[in-house]
C-alpha positions in Angstrom: 0.0 0.0 0.0 2.8 2.4 0.9 4.7 1.6 -2.4 1.5 2.1 -4.4 0.9 5.5 -2.8 4.5 6.7 -3.4 4.3 5.5 -7.1 1.0 7.3 -7.6 2.4 10.5 -6.1 5.5 10.2 -8.3 3.4 9.9 -11.4 1.0 12.6 -10.4 3.5 15.3 -9.3 6.8 14.4 -11.1 6.3 12.3 -14.2 3.2 14.1 -15.5 5.2 17.4 -15.7 7.2 15.8 -18.6 5.8 16.3 -22.1 3.8 13.2 -23.1 5.5 12.9 -26.5 9.1 12.9 -25.0 9.5 9.2 -24.3 13.3 9.6 -23.7 12.7 12.2 -21.0 10.2 10.0 -19.3 12.6 7.1 -19.3 15.6 9.2 -18.2 13.5 10.7 -15.3 12.4 7.3 -14.1 15.9 5.9 -14.1 17.2 9.0 -12.3 14.6 8.6 -9.6 15.5 4.9 -9.3 19.2 5.8 -8.7 18.2 8.6 -6.3 16.0 6.4 -4.2 18.7 3.6 -4.1 21.3 6.2 -3.0 19.1 7.5 -0.3 18.2 4.1 1.0 21.9 3.0 0.9 22.8 6.1 3.0 20.1 5.2 5.6 20.2 1.4 5.4 23.8 0.8 4.5 25.2 -1.3 1.7 25.5 -4.5 3.6 23.3 -7.5 3.1 20.6 -8.5 5.6 18.5 -11.6 6.0 14.8 -11.5 5.3 12.4 -14.1 6.6 10.4 -16.1 4.1 6.6 -15.7 4.4 6.3 -19.5 4.0 7.8 -22.3 6.2 11.5 -22.3 5.4 13.1 -24.6 8.0 15.5 -27.5 7.1 12.7 -30.0 7.2 10.0 -27.9 5.5 10.2 -29.9 2.2 8.7 -32.9 0.6 9.4 -35.3 -2.3 7.4 -35.3 -5.6 8.4 -38.0 -8.0 11.9 -38.0 -6.6 12.4 -34.2 -6.7 12.8 -32.4 -3.4 10.5 -29.3 -3.2 10.6 -26.7 -0.4 7.4 -25.3 1.0 8.8 -21.8 0.4 9.3 -22.5 -3.3 5.9 -23.9 -3.7 4.4 -21.0 -1.8 6.2 -18.4 -3.9 5.1 -20.0 -7.1 1.5 -20.3 -5.9 1.5 -16.7 -4.9 2.8 -15.5 -8.2 0.5 -17.6 -10.3 -2.5 -16.4 -8.3 -1.4 -12.8 -8.6 -0.8 -13.2 -12.3 -4.2 -14.8 -12.9 -5.9 -12.0 -10.8 -4.0 -9.4 -12.8 -5.0 -11.0 -16.1 -8.7 -11.1 -15.1 -8.6 -7.6 -13.7 -7.1 -6.1 -16.9 -9.5 -8.2 -19.1 -12.8 -7.9 -17.2 -12.8 -4.7 -15.1 -13.6 -1.2 -16.2 -10.2 0.0 -15.2 -8.6 -2.8 -17.2 -10.6 -1.8 -20.3 -9.5 1.8 -19.8 -5.9 0.7 -19.3 -5.9 -1.2 -22.5 -7.4 1.7 -24.3 -4.9 4.2 -23.0 -2.0 1.9 -23.8 -3.2 1.9 -27.4 -3.9 5.6 -27.8 -4.1 8.3 -25.2 -5.6 10.8 -27.4 -8.4 8.5 -28.6 -9.1 7.4 -25.0 -9.4 11.0 -23.9 -11.9 11.7 -26.7 -14.0 8.8 -25.5 -14.2 10.2 -22.1 -11.5 8.2 -20.3 -9.7 10.1 -17.7 -6.2 9.2 -18.9 -4.4 10.8 -16.0 -6.3 8.7 -13.4 -5.6 5.6 -15.4 -1.8 6.3 -15.5 -1.7 7.1 -11.8 -3.6 3.8 -11.1 -1.3 1.9 -13.4 1.8 3.2 -11.6 0.3 2.4 -8.2 -0.5 -1.2 -9.3 2.9 -1.8 -10.8 4.6 -0.5 -7.6 2.4 -2.8 -5.4 3.2 -5.9 -7.6 6.9 -4.9 -7.7 7.0 -4.7 -3.9 5.3 -8.1 -3.6 8.0 -9.6 -5.8 10.7 -7.9 -3.8 9.3 -9.4 -0.6 9.2 -12.9 -2.1 12.7 -12.6 -3.6 14.5 -10.9 -0.7 14.7 -14.3 1.1 16.6 -15.8 -1.8 18.8 -13.0 -3.0 19.5 -11.3 0.4 18.1 -7.9 1.2 20.1 -5.0 -0.1 19.2 -1.5 -1.4 20.0 -2.5 -5.0 18.8 -6.1 -5.1 16.0 -5.3 -7.4 18.3 -4.0 -10.2 19.4 -7.4 -11.2 15.8 -8.6 -11.1 14.7 -5.8 -13.3 17.3 -6.7 -15.9 16.2 -10.4 -15.8 12.5 -9.3 -16.0 13.2 -7.2 -19.0 14.8 -10.1 -20.8 12.0 -12.4 -19.8 9.3 -10.0 -21.0 11.1 -9.3 -24.2 11.3 -13.0 -25.0 7.8 -13.9 -23.9 6.0 -10.7 -25.2 5.9 -7.3 -23.6 2.1 -7.2 -24.0 1.3 -10.6 -22.8 1.3 -11.6 -19.1 1.3 -15.3 -20.0 4.1 -14.8 -22.4 6.1 -13.0 -19.8 5.6 -16.0 -17.5 6.9 -18.3 -20.2 9.8 -16.0 -20.8 10.6 -16.0 -17.1 10.7 -19.8 -17.1 12.9 -19.8 -20.2 15.4 -17.4 -18.6 15.5 -19.1 -15.2 15.7 -22.6 -16.5 17.8 -21.7 -19.5 20.5 -20.0 -17.4 20.8 -23.0 -15.1 20.9 -25.5 -18.0 23.4 -23.4 -20.0 25.7 -23.1 -17.1 25.5 -26.8 -16.2 25.5 -28.6 -19.5 27.1 -26.4 -22.2 30.9 -26.6 -22.3 32.7 -23.3 -21.8 29.5 -21.5 -20.5 29.5 -20.8 -16.8 27.0 -18.9 -14.6 28.4 -15.6 -15.7 28.3 -16.2 -19.4 24.9 -17.9 -19.4 23.1 -14.6 -19.0 24.8 -12.8 -22.0 23.6 -15.8 -24.1 20.1 -15.2 -23.0 20.4 -11.5 -23.8 21.6 -12.5 -27.3 18.5 -14.7 -27.6 16.4 -11.7 -26.5 17.9 -9.6 -29.3 17.2 -12.3 -31.8 13.5 -12.4 -30.6 13.2 -8.6 -30.8 14.5 -8.7 -34.4 
């Protein structure tokens, strides 16, 4: 809720001041605010890593076997949460009035305004929704990547690659792209000679470039 409120305020009082047609300025301003927030949090929080408790049972014995594979309750809980949220987001964007307005604004802001849609309110709500979902992902991931002020930078890069491979306009495609990136990096590093954990990600980036072309 706090992240949604902060993102809505940022869109309303900062980003909206930038001319709509200047996409480069919008992107530059967003990145600048990201770096500023990270710097402020680092100053207050410190650059060291901290542990973050999992919202699901995560003890040494909190696991079970499924066809010979050992699964942890924390992993199953994280996947179940993400799938439920993804389904809810899909239905929300497909069936609700806000979802219809969001899809209209993403296609054409000017046409949406002419049809009576309050474009500013839709953009503010979109920023709030994105921030809330991003915070949820951060809370689920912090237990695995360790809590630091810049931990989401790496996840953002991986997410961009996954969304580009699966489709920037498709939540289901983004999920498939995420599976390709996660499983692909592990398999490349483990089974392809000469490719380690560091080189596996550039290979996936090359695949992303190929998909974009």
